Steps between C-alpha positions, in 0.01 A plus 500: 500500500621849419432852614247576211298188587502599863375851412239351271365264788513793737288706263244218452472439874468877555800497732736786559837456653818701525716472179811478731365166634439345149823292518400361840141421384641344178742279713217391727266416224766300307562313827136408527496388135813287550343340807186415288722354231656274766152387607406413141786251487368295795348169399139503628387183305277290729472757772143569588400872510480650839138618560522570871791569724353284787274190514317653797129579458348815638285413799232765513214555738151527367408860406198570716353852504440631849471837675780560747395854586166672503396760246530772764838391613624516143385856464630613839846603384392631152627858436174581326170310519139551419273301723562147354779568245849612459532854336779519233607766260327502167700313238278531195362814332 
């Protein structure tokens, strides 16, 4: 990869970076591409794809709706309220 390709990628990704750091960016990006090239050489024939990192299953509780506080307790600390409802700033015209 060269500097022109790096600038083109930066433009496409709408990235801006200091031109003084172009060489460092280019070095880092080429290092990443070299590492990927090494991975491409690894023989993965017969290796099953990894779908999950763990064989553990999530143990979840049943989702049961319940009121833990009363309506009045919920409104007690509201900065603005109107009888039974929270008062919020208008968001639509």
